[in-house]
TORRO-90701 format. One line per 4 residues: their letters; for each residue x, y, z of N, C-alpha, C. Coordinates in steps of 0.05 Angstrom, whole numbers, plus 5000, padded with zeros to 4 digits. Example, Ala and Ser with C-alpha at 12.3 -4.5 7.8 and 13.67 -1.06 7.14 Angstrom:
BEGIN
as) 5264,4886,5156,5246,4910,5156,5264,4934,5156  5257,4955,5142,5273,4979,5143,5258,5001,5157;
This chain:
BEGIN
mdek) 8389,7473,8757,8404,7497,8752,8426,7501,8774  8419,7494,8799,8439,7496,8820,8462,7477,8815  8456,7453,8805,8477,7434,8799,8495,7444,8777  8483,7456,8757,8499,7467,8735,8518,7489,8744;
iert) 8507,7507,8761,8523,7529,8772,8546,7518,8789  8540,7498,8805,8560,7487,8822,8582,7473,8806  8574,7459,8785,8594,7445,8768,8611,7466,8754  8600,7487,8744,8615,7508,8731,8635,7520,8751;
ralt) 8626,7525,8775,8644,7536,8796,8667,7516,8802  8661,7491,8803,8681,7471,8809,8701,7468,8786  8691,7468,8762,8709,7466,8738,8727,7490,8736  8716,7514,8742,8732,7538,8741,8754,7537,8761;
sdlh) 8748,7528,8785,8769,7525,8806,8790,7505,8798  8782,7482,8788,8801,7461,8781,8817,7467,8756  8806,7484,8738,8820,7491,8714,8845,7508,8720  8843,7523,8742,8867,7538,8752,8888,7517,8760;
gaia) 8911,7519,8749,8932,7500,8755,8932,7474,8740  8913,7471,8722,8911,7446,8706,8936,7441,8689  8947,7463,8679,8972,7461,8663,8995,7451,8680  8999,7463,8703,9020,7455,8721,9018,7427,8730;
rgel) 8993,7417,8733,8988,7390,8743,8990,7369,8720  8993,7379,8696,8996,7360,8673,8970,7348,8664  8947,7362,8669,8921,7350,8662,8912,7357,8634  8924,7378,8622,8917,7386,8595,8936,7372,8576;
wlaf) 8926,7364,8553,8942,7352,8532,8930,7358,8505  8946,7354,8484,8937,7361,8457,8933,7336,8440  8911,7336,8426,8906,7316,8405,8909,7331,8378  8913,7315,8357,8917,7327,8331,8901,7311,8310;
qpif) 8886,7325,8293,8872,7312,8271,8884,7320,8244  8894,7300,8229,8906,7306,8203,8887,7318,8183  8898,7335,8166,8884,7347,8143,8899,7337,8118  8884,7325,8099,8897,7312,8076,8893,7328,8051;
dlat) 8914,7330,8035,8913,7341,8008,8897,7323,7991  8876,7334,7978,8858,7318,7962,8870,7308,7936  8890,7322,7926,8903,7314,7901,8926,7294,7905  8943,7299,7925,8966,7282,7929,8962,7261,7950;
hril) 8941,7263,7966,8935,7244,7988,8955,7246,8011  8971,7266,8012,8990,7270,8033,8978,7287,8055  8990,7285,8079,8981,7302,8101,8993,7330,8098  8975,7350,8096,8983,7377,8094,8988,7390,8121;
scet) 8971,7384,8140,8971,7397,8166,8957,7380,8186  8960,7388,8212,8945,7374,8233,8932,7396,8250  8906,7394,8255,8892,7413,8272,8896,7405,8301  8903,7425,8318,8908,7420,8346,8881,7422,8361;
llrw) 8877,7401,8378,8852,7400,8394,8859,7397,8423  8849,7414,8440,8856,7414,8469,8839,7394,8484  8851,7379,8502,8837,7359,8518,8844,7364,8548  8824,7357,8565,8829,7360,8594,8819,7335,8607;
dspc) 8838,7321,8620,8832,7297,8636,8835,7306,8665  8812,7310,8679,8812,7319,8706,8810,7295,8726  8827,7294,8746,8824,7273,8766,8797,7273,8780  8785,7296,8783,8759,7299,8797,8735,7295,8778;
hgsv) 8737,7304,8754,8714,7305,8736,8717,7286,8712  8739,7273,8709,8743,7255,8687,8750,7271,8662  8744,7260,8639,8749,7274,8613,8728,7295,8609  8736,7320,8610,8717,7342,8607,8717,7352,8578;
spae) 8693,7354,8566,8690,7363,8538,8700,7391,8534  8715,7396,8512,8723,7423,8506,8700,7442,8503  8677,7432,8494,8653,7449,8492,8644,7459,8519  8652,7446,8540,8645,7455,8567,8667,7472,8580;
fipi) 8692,7463,8578,8713,7477,8593,8725,7501,8579  8724,7502,8552,8735,7525,8538,8719,7550,8543  8692,7549,8542,8677,7574,8550,8683,7582,8578  8688,7563,8596,8695,7570,8624,8722,7584,8624;
aeqs) 8741,7574,8609,8767,7587,8607,8765,7615,8596  8747,7619,8577,8744,7646,8565,8731,7665,8585  8711,7656,8599,8697,7673,8618,8714,7680,8642  8732,7662,8650,8749,7667,8673,8775,7681,8666;
gliv) 8781,7684,8640,8805,7696,8632,8829,7677,8630  8824,7652,8637,8846,7632,8636,8854,7625,8607  8837,7632,8588,8842,7624,8560,8868,7636,8550  8876,7659,8560,8901,7672,8551,8925,7654,8559;
eiga) 8926,7646,8584,8947,7629,8594,8947,7602,8580  8923,7590,8578,8920,7564,8566,8927,7565,8536  8917,7586,8523,8923,7590,8494,8952,7592,8488  8967,7606,8505,8996,7609,8502,9009,7582,8505;
wvlr) 9000,7566,8524,9011,7539,8528,9005,7521,8504  8981,7523,8493,8974,7507,8469,8992,7514,8446  8997,7540,8442,9014,7548,8420,9043,7537,8423  9053,7539,8448,9080,7529,8453,9082,7499,8448;
eacr) 9062,7484,8458,9063,7455,8455,9058,7447,8426  9040,7460,8412,9035,7453,8385,9059,7457,8367  9073,7479,8371,9097,7485,8356,9119,7465,8363  9121,7458,8389,9142,7439,8397,9137,7411,8384;
hald) 9113,7402,8384,9107,7376,8372,9111,7377,8341  9103,7399,8329,9105,7401,8300,9133,7401,8290  9152,7409,8307,9180,7410,8299,9190,7382,8292  9178,7361,8304,9186,7333,8299,9174,7322,8273;
wpdt) 9156,7337,8260,9143,7327,8236,9160,7336,8211  9154,7324,8188,9168,7333,8164,9163,7363,8158  9181,7376,8145,9179,7405,8140,9155,7412,8123  9144,7393,8109,9121,7398,8092,9094,7398,8107;
vrva) 9095,7390,8132,9070,7388,8148,9067,7412,8167  9044,7424,8166,9039,7448,8182,9023,7440,8207  9020,7458,8226,9003,7454,8249,8984,7478,8251  8958,7471,8257,8938,7492,8259,8928,7494,8288;
vnls) 8925,7518,8297,8916,7523,8325,8892,7543,8324  8871,7537,8338,8848,7554,8340,8852,7577,8359  8844,7601,8352,8846,7624,8369,8818,7633,8379  8815,7639,8404,8790,7649,8415,8790,7680,8410;
piql) 8766,7692,8412,8765,7721,8409,8783,7736,8428  8785,7727,8453,8802,7740,8473,8831,7738,8465  8839,7715,8454,8867,7712,8446,8873,7730,8422  8855,7730,8402,8861,7746,8378,8864,7775,8384;
lspg) 8848,7785,8403,8848,7814,8409,8866,7821,8432  8881,7801,8442,8899,7806,8464,8923,7822,8455  8931,7843,8468,8954,7859,8460,8980,7844,8460  8981,7821,8475,9006,7806,8477,9008,7783,8457;
lakv) 8989,7781,8438,8989,7758,8420,9014,7756,8404  9024,7778,8393,9048,7777,8376,9072,7766,8392  9075,7774,8417,9097,7764,8433,9093,7735,8439  9069,7726,8445,9063,7698,8450,9071,7681,8426;
lkda) 9063,7690,8403,9070,7676,8378,9100,7674,8374  9114,7697,8377,9143,7698,8374,9157,7680,8394  9148,7680,8418,9160,7664,8439,9156,7634,8433  9132,7626,8424,9127,7598,8417,9144,7589,8394;
ldas) 9146,7605,8374,9163,7598,8350,9192,7597,8357  9201,7617,8373,9230,7618,8380,9237,7595,8398  9220,7588,8417,9226,7567,8436,9227,7539,8422  9210,7536,8402,9209,7510,8388,9229,7508,8365;
glap) 9234,7532,8352,9250,7532,8328,9234,7526,8303  9207,7525,8306,9190,7520,8283,9189,7544,8265  9190,7540,8239,9189,7561,8219,9161,7573,8220  9158,7600,8220,9131,7613,8221,9112,7603,8199;
grld) 9123,7597,8176,9106,7588,8154,9093,7561,8158  9101,7547,8180,9089,7521,8185,9067,7522,8206  9060,7547,8215,9039,7551,8235,9015,7565,8222  8992,7554,8226,8967,7567,8218,8950,7573,8242;
levt) 8937,7596,8242,8918,7603,8264,8890,7605,8253  8872,7590,8265,8844,7589,8256,8826,7606,8273  8809,7622,8260,8789,7639,8275,8762,7635,8262  8741,7638,8278,8714,7636,8267,8703,7663,8262;
esvl) 8682,7665,8246,8670,7690,8239,8660,7706,8264  8651,7691,8284,8642,7704,8309,8664,7721,8322  8690,7712,8318,8712,7727,8329,8714,7754,8316  8709,7755,8289,8712,7780,8274,8690,7799,8281;
lddi) 8666,7789,8288,8644,7806,8294,8648,7823,8319  8665,7814,8337,8669,7828,8363,8680,7856,8358  8700,7858,8341,8713,7884,8335,8727,7882,8308  8714,7891,8287,8725,7887,8260,8752,7900,8257;
dasl) 8754,7925,8265,8780,7939,8261,8802,7926,8276  8797,7919,8301,8818,7907,8318,8825,7879,8307  8805,7865,8297,8810,7838,8286,8827,7840,8260  8821,7859,8244,8836,7863,8219,8865,7870,8225;
aals) 8870,7887,8245,8897,7895,8253,8912,7870,8264  8898,7854,8280,8911,7830,8291,8918,7810,8270  8900,7805,8251,8905,7785,8230,8928,7795,8212  8928,7820,8206,8949,7832,8189,8976,7829,8202;
ainr) 8977,7833,8229,9002,7830,8244,9012,7801,8243  8993,7783,8246,9000,7754,8244,9012,7747,8217  8999,7757,8196,9009,7751,8169,9037,7763,8164  9042,7787,8176,9068,7799,8174,9090,7782,8186;
mavg) 9083,7765,8205,9102,7747,8217,9105,7722,8201  9091,7720,8178,9092,7697,8159,9077,7673,8170  9060,7678,8191,9042,7657,8201,9016,7658,8186  9006,7635,8178,8981,7634,8162,8956,7638,8179;
ttld) 8935,7647,8165,8909,7650,8179,8887,7636,8163  8868,7624,8178,8846,7609,8166,8820,7618,8177  8800,7622,8160,8773,7628,8169,8758,7602,8172  8752,7595,8197,8740,7569,8204,8710,7571,8202;
dfgt) 8697,7547,8198,8668,7545,8198,8656,7564,8177  8668,7567,8154,8658,7586,8134,8631,7577,8124  8613,7597,8122,8586,7592,8112,8565,7592,8133  8573,7594,8158,8553,7593,8179,8545,7621,8190;
gyss) 8560,7641,8182,8554,7668,8192,8536,7684,8173  8535,7710,8177,8517,7727,8162,8531,7744,8141  8558,7748,8144,8572,7766,8127,8598,7754,8116  8598,7728,8113,8622,7714,8106,8635,7724,8080;
lgyl) 8619,7729,8059,8630,7738,8034,8645,7764,8037  8634,7782,8053,8647,7808,8057,8674,7805,8070  8677,7785,8087,8702,7781,8101,8725,7772,8083  8717,7760,8061,8738,7750,8043,8754,7772,8030;
tkfp) 8742,7795,8026,8756,7818,8015,8768,7836,8036  8758,7835,8061,8768,7852,8082,8791,7840,8097  8790,7814,8102,8810,7802,8120,8830,7785,8104  8855,7785,8114,8877,7771,8099,8879,7741,8106;
fqtl) 8859,7726,8098,8860,7697,8102,8873,7683,8078  8887,7661,8084,8898,7645,8063,8882,7620,8058  8865,7612,8078,8851,7587,8076,8822,7591,8086  8803,7577,8073,8775,7576,8083,8769,7547,8091;
kidr) 8757,7544,8114,8747,7518,8122,8717,7517,8119  8708,7500,8101,8679,7498,8096,8666,7483,8118  8645,7494,8130,8633,7483,8154,8622,7455,8149  8624,7438,8169,8616,7410,8167,8586,7407,8161;
sfit) 8570,7427,8167,8541,7424,8162,8535,7421,8132  8551,7434,8115,8548,7430,8086,8557,7403,8077  8578,7392,8090,8588,7366,8083,8568,7344,8091  8557,7347,8115,8538,7327,8124,8513,7326,8105;
aldd) 8506,7349,8095,8482,7350,8078,8487,7339,8050  8512,7333,8043,8518,7322,8017,8503,7296,8011  8498,7281,8032,8486,7254,8029,8457,7256,8019  8443,7278,8025,8415,7279,8018,8405,7306,8008;
npas) 8423,7325,8004,8415,7351,7995,8433,7360,7972  8423,7358,7947,8440,7366,7924,8448,7395,7924  8433,7412,7937,8440,7440,7938,8466,7445,7952  8473,7428,7971,8498,7431,7986,8522,7429,7968;
maii) 8520,7411,7948,8542,7409,7929,8546,7434,7913  8524,7447,7906,8526,7472,7891,8539,7494,7908  8531,7495,7934,8543,7515,7952,8572,7510,7955  8580,7485,7960,8609,7478,7964,8625,7486,7939;
qtvv) 8614,7479,7916,8628,7485,7891,8632,7515,7888  8612,7530,7894,8613,7559,7892,8634,7570,7911  8635,7561,7935,8655,7570,7955,8683,7563,7946  8687,7539,7936,8713,7530,7927,8722,7547,7903;
dlaa) 8705,7552,7884,8712,7568,7861,8718,7597,7869  8703,7608,7887,8707,7635,7896,8734,7637,7910  8740,7618,7928,8765,7618,7942,8789,7616,7923  8786,7598,7903,8808,7595,7883,8813,7621,7868;
tlgm) 8791,7634,7861,8794,7660,7847,8809,7680,7863  8804,7680,7890,8817,7698,7908,8845,7689,7917  8853,7666,7907,8880,7656,7914,8881,7642,7941  8858,7632,7950,8857,7619,7976,8854,7589,7973;
qtva) 8863,7574,7992,8859,7545,7993,8833,7540,8008  8822,7515,8005,8798,7508,8018,8801,7481,8032  8790,7478,8056,8790,7453,8070,8761,7446,8077  8753,7422,8070,8726,7412,8076,8729,7395,8101;
egie) 8715,7402,8123,8718,7388,8148,8693,7371,8153  8696,7350,8169,8673,7333,8176,8667,7311,8156  8688,7302,8141,8683,7280,8122,8679,7254,8138  8656,7242,8135,8650,7217,8150,8642,7194,8133;
tptq) 8635,7199,8107,8626,7177,8090,8641,7177,8063  8644,7153,8050,8656,7152,8024,8641,7169,8003  8615,7171,8006,8599,7187,7988,8606,7217,7989  8610,7227,8013,8618,7255,8017,8645,7259,8004;
laql) 8664,7241,8008,8691,7244,7997,8690,7243,7967  8674,7225,7956,8672,7222,7927,8661,7248,7914  8641,7260,7927,8630,7285,7915,8650,7308,7917  8665,7309,7939,8685,7330,7941,8707,7328,7921;
rrtr) 8712,7304,7911,8732,7300,7890,8724,7315,7865  8699,7320,7861,8689,7333,7837,8694,7363,7838  8702,7373,7861,8708,7402,7864,8738,7406,7862  8746,7431,7865,8774,7438,7866,8783,7443,7895;
ctav) 8769,7430,7914,8775,7433,7942,8804,7424,7947  8818,7440,7962,8847,7434,7967,8851,7410,7985  8836,7409,8007,8842,7389,8027,8817,7380,8042  8819,7357,8055,8796,7346,8069,8805,7336,8097;
qgfl) 8785,7335,8115,8790,7328,8143,8765,7314,8154  8768,7293,8169,8745,7281,8181,8750,7252,8191  8730,7241,8205,8733,7215,8217,8738,7193,8196  8728,7196,8172,8732,7176,8151,8762,7172,8146;
larp) 8777,7194,8148,8805,7193,8141,8823,7189,8165  8818,7203,8187,8834,7200,8211,8820,7214,8234  8818,7201,8256,8806,7213,8280,8828,7229,8295  8821,7246,8314,8841,7260,8330,8858,7239,8344;
msas) 8884,7245,8346,8903,7226,8358,8925,7241,8373  8940,7226,8388,8961,7237,8404,8985,7245,8386  9003,7261,8397,9026,7270,8382,9043,7246,8373  9046,7226,8390,9062,7202,8382,9048,7186,8360;
qvan) 9022,7185,8360,9007,7172,8338,9011,7187,8312  9011,7214,8313,9016,7229,8289,9043,7223,8278  9063,7222,8295,9090,7215,8287,9092,7188,8273  9077,7169,8284,9077,7142,8271,9063,7143,8244;
llad) 9042,7158,8243,9027,7160,8217,9044,7174,8196  9058,7194,8204,9075,7208,8185,9099,7192,8176  9107,7173,8193,9130,7155,8186,9122,7136,8165  9096,7129,8163,9086,7110,8143,9058,7117,8135;
etpr) 9055,7136,8117,9029,7146,8109,9014,7127,8090  9028,7109,8077,9017,7093,8055,8990,7080,8062  8988,7066,8085,8962,7053,8091,8940,7073,8094  8945,7096,8106,8924,7116,8111,8916,7129,8084;
mral) 8935,7132,8066,8929,7146,8041,8909,7130,8024  8908,7104,8028,8890,7087,8012,8861,7095,8016  8855,7107,8038,8827,7116,8043,8819,7138,8023  8838,7151,8012,8832,7172,7992,8834,7162,7964;
s) 8843,7138,7960,8847,7128,7933,8821,7121,7919;
C-alpha cells in the first residue's frame, strides 16, 4: 500500500509539466463505416511516455489527472492537438475526443472548444465529443446544459460504453446524442452468447428509430464482424480492423485505404 501511495505521489508530481516537456502524445484508432468500408472517424487516445516511469497506462494516469485537477489543462491540450491533426485528414473524416466529468461540467468548456477549433481551422462538424454514462450521473441538469451547448456549436456528441449503466434507455430521450457506442462487453460475448446478438440488434434498431448512429467497439474476431454485418450498425472499431496508431500512420492509412478496407470485405 505504501508503494502504491508513493507511486501515485510521484506520478502526480511528474504529470505536472508533462505537456511542456513533450511527454504526452496522441494515438488514434480508426472507426470504419460498415457499409462503405471507409474511415468515418478516428478516436483520440492519450499516451504518456515518462522518462522516469516509462510508458504509463491511461488507466493509471488519467484518474490521477482528474483527482489533481490537471485534467482540465491536459484535456484542453488534447482538444487542440486532436483538431490540429484532423485538419490534415480528408473533410469526410471526423475526430472523436473523450471528455471526463470534470471537463464536461467545467464552465470554460465552450471557450476551450472554440479556441481549439479556431486555432486549427477545423470545421465544428468534424469534431465529436464522447462521454460515458457515469459522467451524466454526476449532475444530470448540468450535463444536459453542457451537451446542449456543445450541440449548438455544431459539435457532435456520443454516449460511450452504452449498455453498461443502469439508466441508459432514459438518457436517449433526455440527452442530445447523435451517436451511441455499444460497449465492447457485448461484442466480446458474441462468440459464445447468442443473447448478446439480440441485445445489440435491439440497441441498433432503437438508435436508428431515434435518428442516431451506432458504433460497435472492440471488434477482435472475424466472427464478431460477420455477426455485426447482420445488424444495421453504422460503424465498427477494434483491433481486427486497426490498432491505435500515430497521427502520421493515420495520414498514411488515409492516403491509401484500399488494403485496410479488405478486412471488412
